[in-house]
C-alpha positions as CSV (number, residue, x, y, z in Angstrom):
1,M,40.1,-53.4,114.4
2,W,41.9,-54.8,111.3
3,L,41.7,-52.4,108.0
4,V,43.7,-53.0,104.8
5,R,44.4,-49.7,102.7
6,P,46.8,-48.5,100.1
7,A,50.5,-48.0,101.3
8,R,51.6,-44.4,102.2
9,P,55.0,-42.7,102.4
10,D,55.2,-42.6,106.3
11,D,54.7,-46.3,106.0
12,L,57.9,-46.9,104.6
13,Q,60.3,-47.7,108.0
14,S,57.3,-50.2,109.2
15,I,57.3,-52.2,105.9
16,L,60.8,-52.3,105.7
17,E,60.9,-54.0,109.3
18,I,58.2,-56.1,108.2
19,A,60.2,-57.2,105.5
20,G,63.6,-57.6,107.4
21,A,61.7,-59.9,110.0
22,Q,61.0,-62.5,107.1
23,R,62.7,-66.1,107.3
24,A,61.0,-67.1,103.9
25,R,62.3,-64.9,101.0
26,L,59.9,-62.2,100.0
27,S,58.6,-62.0,96.3
28,S,61.3,-59.9,94.3
29,T,58.3,-57.3,93.9
30,L,58.7,-56.1,97.8
31,P,62.5,-54.8,97.6
32,K,64.3,-54.6,101.2
33,Q,65.9,-51.8,100.1
34,E,64.6,-48.3,101.4
35,E,65.1,-46.1,98.1
36,A,63.6,-48.9,95.7
37,L,61.0,-49.4,98.3
38,A,60.1,-45.7,98.4
39,R,59.9,-45.8,94.7
40,K,57.6,-48.6,94.9
41,I,55.4,-47.0,97.8
42,E,55.1,-43.8,95.1
43,H,54.7,-45.6,91.9
44,S,51.4,-47.6,93.9
45,Q,50.2,-44.2,95.2
46,A,49.9,-42.8,91.4
47,S,48.6,-46.0,90.5
48,F,45.7,-46.1,93.2
49,A,45.0,-42.4,92.0
50,G,44.5,-43.0,88.5
51,A,47.4,-41.0,87.7
52,N,50.6,-43.2,86.5
53,D,53.0,-42.8,83.7
54,P,51.4,-44.2,80.7
55,E,54.5,-46.8,79.7
56,L,54.4,-47.8,83.6
57,P,51.7,-50.7,84.0
58,P,49.5,-50.0,87.7
59,R,51.1,-51.4,90.4
60,F,49.3,-51.5,93.8
61,L,50.7,-52.1,97.4
62,F,48.6,-52.6,100.3
63,V,49.2,-52.7,104.4
64,L,47.5,-54.3,106.8
65,E,47.0,-51.9,109.9
66,D,46.0,-52.8,113.2
67,T,43.7,-49.1,113.9
68,R,43.8,-50.0,117.8
69,T,47.7,-48.9,117.4
70,G,48.3,-47.7,114.3
71,T,50.7,-51.0,113.9
72,L,51.4,-52.5,110.5
73,H,51.1,-56.0,110.3
74,G,51.6,-57.3,106.6
75,T,51.5,-56.2,102.9
76,A,50.1,-57.3,99.8
77,G,50.3,-56.3,96.3
78,I,48.9,-56.3,92.8
79,D,50.8,-55.7,89.6
80,S,48.0,-55.1,87.1
81,R,50.8,-56.8,84.3
82,A,53.0,-59.5,85.1
83,G,56.5,-58.3,84.2
84,N,55.4,-54.6,84.1
85,G,56.2,-53.9,80.6
86,Q,59.2,-56.5,80.3
87,P,59.1,-60.1,79.8
88,F,58.3,-62.1,82.8
89,Y,60.4,-65.0,82.8
90,N,59.5,-68.7,84.6
91,Y,60.3,-72.5,83.5
92,R,57.5,-74.3,81.5
93,R,57.7,-77.7,82.3
94,D,57.1,-80.4,80.0
95,A,58.1,-83.8,78.3
96,L,60.0,-85.2,75.1
97,I,60.0,-88.6,74.2
98,H,63.1,-90.1,73.1
99,A,62.8,-93.4,71.3
100,S,64.6,-95.7,69.3
101,H,62.2,-98.4,66.9
102,E,65.9,-100.0,66.0
103,L,66.5,-101.0,69.9
104,G,62.8,-100.7,70.9
105,I,63.5,-98.1,73.4
106,S,61.2,-95.4,74.6
107,R,61.5,-93.0,77.3
108,R,60.0,-89.9,78.7
109,V,62.1,-87.3,79.5
110,E,61.6,-83.9,81.4
111,V,62.4,-80.5,80.8
112,L,62.3,-77.3,81.4
113,Y,61.7,-74.6,78.5
114,P,62.5,-71.1,79.1
115,S,59.3,-69.0,78.6
116,H,57.7,-65.4,79.1
117,G,54.0,-67.2,78.5
118,L,52.5,-65.7,81.5
119,T,53.7,-61.9,80.6
120,D,50.7,-59.2,81.2
121,R,48.6,-61.4,83.5
122,T,47.5,-60.0,86.9
123,L,50.0,-61.0,89.2
124,L,49.4,-61.1,92.9
125,C,52.7,-60.6,94.7
126,S,54.5,-59.0,97.9
127,F,52.3,-60.9,100.4
128,T,53.9,-60.8,103.9
129,T,52.6,-60.9,107.4
130,R,54.3,-60.7,110.7
131,P,54.3,-64.5,112.1
132,E,51.9,-63.8,114.6
133,R,49.0,-63.3,112.2
134,V,49.8,-66.1,110.0
135,G,46.7,-68.5,109.5
136,T,44.1,-65.9,111.8
137,E,41.2,-64.0,110.2
138,A,43.9,-61.0,109.5
139,F,46.0,-62.8,107.3
140,E,43.0,-63.8,105.4
141,L,41.3,-60.3,105.1
142,L,44.9,-59.0,103.7
143,S,45.3,-61.6,101.0
144,R,41.2,-61.6,100.2
145,A,41.2,-57.4,100.1
146,R,42.8,-57.9,96.9
147,M,40.1,-59.8,95.4
148,L,37.4,-56.8,96.6
149,F,39.8,-54.3,95.1
150,I,39.6,-56.3,91.8
151,A,36.0,-56.7,91.6
152,E,35.6,-53.0,92.3
153,H,37.9,-51.7,89.6
154,R,37.3,-55.0,87.6
155,S,38.6,-53.3,84.1
156,W,41.9,-52.4,85.3
157,F,42.8,-56.2,85.4
158,G,43.0,-58.9,83.2
159,S,41.5,-62.2,82.7
160,R,43.9,-64.2,84.0
161,M,45.8,-63.9,87.3
162,V,49.2,-65.7,88.5
163,V,51.0,-65.8,91.9
164,E,54.6,-67.3,92.4
165,I,55.1,-69.0,95.6
166,Q,58.5,-69.4,97.0
167,G,60.5,-72.6,96.4
168,V,62.5,-74.5,98.6
169,Q,65.1,-73.0,100.8
170,H,67.2,-74.5,103.4
171,E,67.8,-72.9,107.2
172,N,71.6,-72.3,105.8
173,G,70.8,-70.4,102.5
174,R,70.7,-73.2,100.0
175,V,68.6,-73.0,97.2
176,P,68.9,-76.5,95.7
177,F,67.5,-76.0,92.1
178,W,69.1,-72.2,92.0
179,D,72.4,-74.2,93.2
180,S,71.8,-76.8,90.4
181,L,71.1,-74.6,87.6
182,G,71.1,-70.7,87.5
183,R,74.8,-70.3,89.9
184,H,76.3,-72.1,87.0
185,F,74.8,-69.3,84.5
186,F,74.9,-66.4,86.2
187,N,78.1,-66.9,88.3
188,M,76.3,-65.5,91.6
189,D,74.6,-66.7,94.7
190,F,71.0,-67.1,95.1
191,Q,70.5,-63.6,97.1
192,A,72.4,-61.7,95.0
193,A,70.2,-63.0,91.8
194,D,67.3,-62.3,93.8
195,Q,68.2,-58.6,94.4
196,Y,69.4,-57.9,91.0
197,S,65.5,-59.0,90.1
198,S,64.4,-56.3,92.5
199,L,66.3,-53.8,91.7
200,L,67.6,-54.0,87.9
201,S,66.0,-54.5,84.6
202,K,65.0,-58.1,84.3
203,T,66.6,-58.1,80.6
204,F,69.6,-59.6,82.5
205,I,67.8,-63.0,83.1
206,A,67.4,-63.1,79.5
207,E,71.2,-62.5,78.7
208,L,72.6,-65.1,81.3
209,M,69.9,-67.9,81.2
210,P,70.7,-70.9,79.0
211,P,68.0,-70.7,76.0
212,N,67.9,-74.5,75.5
213,P,65.7,-77.0,77.5
214,I,66.9,-77.9,80.2
215,Y,66.9,-81.7,81.1
216,V,65.5,-82.4,84.3
217,T,67.4,-85.6,84.9
218,L,70.7,-83.4,84.1
219,L,70.1,-81.6,87.9
220,S,70.9,-83.2,91.1
221,P,68.7,-85.1,92.8
222,E,68.0,-82.9,95.3
223,A,66.9,-80.0,92.5
224,Q,64.9,-82.7,91.0
225,A,62.9,-83.2,94.3
226,V,61.8,-80.0,94.8
227,L,60.3,-79.0,91.5
228,G,57.4,-77.3,92.5
229,Q,57.7,-77.5,95.8
230,P,56.8,-74.6,98.1
231,H,58.8,-73.3,101.1
232,R,57.0,-74.6,104.2
233,L,56.5,-71.3,105.7
234,T,54.2,-70.3,102.4
235,V,52.4,-73.1,102.9
236,P,49.5,-71.4,104.4
237,N,49.5,-68.6,101.8
238,L,49.6,-71.8,99.2
239,E,46.3,-73.0,100.8
240,L,44.5,-70.1,101.3
241,L,45.2,-69.3,97.7
242,Q,43.8,-72.8,96.4
243,R,40.8,-72.2,98.6
244,E,40.7,-69.0,96.4
245,G,40.3,-71.0,92.9
246,F,44.1,-71.0,92.2
247,Q,45.9,-74.3,91.3
248,A,49.7,-74.9,90.3
249,G,49.9,-75.0,85.8
250,N,53.2,-76.1,84.6
251,Y,55.5,-72.9,85.2
252,L,57.8,-72.5,88.0
253,D,59.9,-70.0,89.2
254,I,63.0,-69.2,87.2
255,F,65.2,-69.0,90.4
256,D,63.9,-71.3,93.0
257,A,61.7,-73.6,91.0
258,G,58.7,-72.8,93.5
259,P,54.8,-72.9,91.9
260,V,53.3,-70.8,89.8
261,L,49.8,-70.6,90.4
262,E,47.4,-69.8,88.0
263,A,43.6,-68.7,87.8
264,R,40.5,-67.1,86.1
265,T,40.0,-64.1,87.2
266,D,36.3,-64.1,87.1
267,T,36.1,-67.4,88.9
268,L,37.7,-67.0,91.8
269,R,36.1,-67.3,95.0
270,T,35.7,-63.8,96.6
271,L,34.7,-62.4,93.3
272,V,32.1,-64.7,92.8
273,T,30.6,-64.7,96.7
274,S,30.7,-60.8,96.7
275,H,27.9,-58.4,96.4
276,R,27.3,-54.5,96.7
277,K,25.2,-53.4,99.6
278,T,24.2,-50.4,100.7
279,L,24.4,-49.3,104.2
280,H,21.2,-49.0,106.1
281,G,21.6,-48.0,109.7
282,S,23.9,-49.7,112.4
283,H,23.7,-53.0,115.0
284,D,25.6,-54.3,117.7
285,D,28.5,-57.4,117.1
286,S,25.4,-59.5,116.1
287,G,25.6,-61.2,112.6
288,E,28.4,-63.2,110.2
289,T,31.4,-61.7,110.2
290,C,32.7,-60.7,106.5
291,L,35.3,-58.7,104.9
292,V,33.5,-55.2,104.0
293,A,35.2,-52.8,101.4
294,G,34.2,-49.4,100.6
295,G,35.2,-46.9,98.2
296,E,37.5,-46.7,95.0
297,G,41.3,-45.8,94.1
298,S,43.1,-44.2,97.1
299,G,40.0,-43.9,99.1
300,F,39.8,-47.9,99.0
301,R,39.5,-49.7,102.9
302,C,38.4,-53.2,103.8
303,T,37.9,-54.7,107.0
304,L,36.1,-57.2,108.9
305,A,32.6,-56.8,110.5
306,R,29.9,-58.5,111.5
307,A,26.7,-57.8,109.4
308,T,23.1,-58.8,109.2
309,D,20.8,-58.1,106.2
310,T,17.9,-56.3,106.4
311,L,14.6,-57.1,104.4
312,E,15.2,-54.7,101.6
313,G,18.5,-56.1,100.8
314,D,20.7,-53.4,102.4
315,V,23.4,-54.2,105.4
316,R,23.7,-53.3,109.0
317,V,27.6,-53.3,110.3
318,P,28.7,-51.6,113.8
319,V,29.2,-48.1,113.7
320,E,32.9,-48.3,114.1
321,T,32.9,-49.9,110.8
322,W,31.2,-47.0,109.2
323,H,33.8,-45.0,110.5
324,L,36.6,-46.9,109.4
325,L,35.5,-47.4,105.7
326,E,34.7,-43.6,106.0
327,K,31.0,-44.4,104.6
328,S,27.6,-43.0,105.6
329,A,23.7,-44.5,105.7
330,G,23.2,-44.8,101.6
331,D,26.7,-45.4,100.6
332,T,27.7,-48.9,98.6
333,V,30.3,-51.4,100.1
334,R,31.3,-54.6,98.6
335,M,30.9,-57.3,101.3
336,A,32.0,-60.9,100.9
337,P,31.8,-64.1,103.4
338,L,34.9,-64.5,105.6
């Protein structure tokens, strides 16, 4: 059976293995360095336990486990505040009108404005799975379990949410947007800048990035063509998030110009369709497949199970699900249709 649960220190090596096997760049919120990842797991554990340093916004890291083998197959995260107490930088797409009344010429020119307007929104991040899980029910469970966690801990999160989707990067490592813009100001390749972003303070972005609007027409044609386009390997995740209710807005990733998705938290599909139910009895594997979550904070667990409603409005699920969620008759779970 599949189980989504909080990451633990003993998951470190498995998470590093999953991160190292990714062909597409991960969100910089999931570092590939052992020491940095260990700190992230430690921070996550404190967040789940409600024992965070007041100056460090809560950050949560979940893992997808095959309970038959104990093998981890993916990770997913939530940052309660994008930027984690620092500015969260993006480019905002806009346009300027250049006109000459004397010549009778008017032209709309697209520009990119450095912005931290999305700072402090809740950020979905660190989502990655083993390749064989992409597009499966386990893939959906891993992503949407976060929404059930948010529903159960609604006061911990903001009214608006964002997700950064990786932009276009070629097999040889070239990143058209970065090569046309960022490299000239940062004097480093894309991989180095992304590593600094995950390990160091984000203030280096503000210190080195051009403070003025970027005229899109001055970028290379290849860079212009990839603005707001996702990496092909991220399309299944993008489509899942769009079904959840996220939409691309006017913001782009500052490194690779990938799309930044936005949504109102309380309108997300999983939050709207989820309901609390009381466990009542058990049954065989009949009924409709649902996401079933139980527990609060560090005790949170989420899995897939076939469920049937009782006449009293309670729910019956297989006994294996009870054990997996560490629940018993009369306990409350939160459910959402797959």
